[in-house]
Phi, psi and omega in degrees: 000316183239141183249323184220122183255130176249134174237106176293139185229133170253105186297342177285346178233040184297335181286348177258011182262354190300315179298316181294320180288321172307313181299310182300315184292320178296318176292319176301316180299311184296323183262353182072034186260160174274153183240129176228130175267138179234123175240151186241133178227152172277179175279339189263164174297147178231192183282333182279309182216157181276345178207160178302328176300308181301314178298322181289327170298318178293313178297316171307312183295322176293318180298312177303314177301310177301313181298323177288323178294318185270355178067043181210154173287127176229128177268164179233146171215138185256132174263126173256112181240154177297308182222095191304316184298334186263312190270349187306312188297307176298321182293331174295319180296316183287324180299320179296320174302312182298324183263007178074021182293145176238006170203142167245131173246117184242139173282143176222166176244166173296130185295130174261194187287329180297322177299318176297322182279320192242354179090176179233158176300307184307316179296320177294313183295310182302316181292325187252345180293142171271008175241177180284141179231128172248116181265124187248117180280127174291179181294000000 
């Protein structure tokens, strides 16, 4: 049913991704699908890494560790964006198409007031992506 599953990850909140990663790994095993983690970084130094290259290394390491922990091969792919806060939602949708994903599994949090006013990344992707999107709400 699924051949490639994409999981957007925010390395600044890696501790909140376990439920979504576990769900994606279970689905990948069940369907024999490939699993790709996608992280986004800007061109300026950020809280996760001082450069896009350092961010890509951290994402690769995170994917390898998650794959070992979950017992499945996981690839990593980095999005280099001018402004992550503005460009992220549409970039994720385009990235899914670029890697041939037919399912996106996204972590989400319990919505606060800002999410009701401005929307959420998961909500935007679920509403606009031409493929299936599973939103996994964390604990």
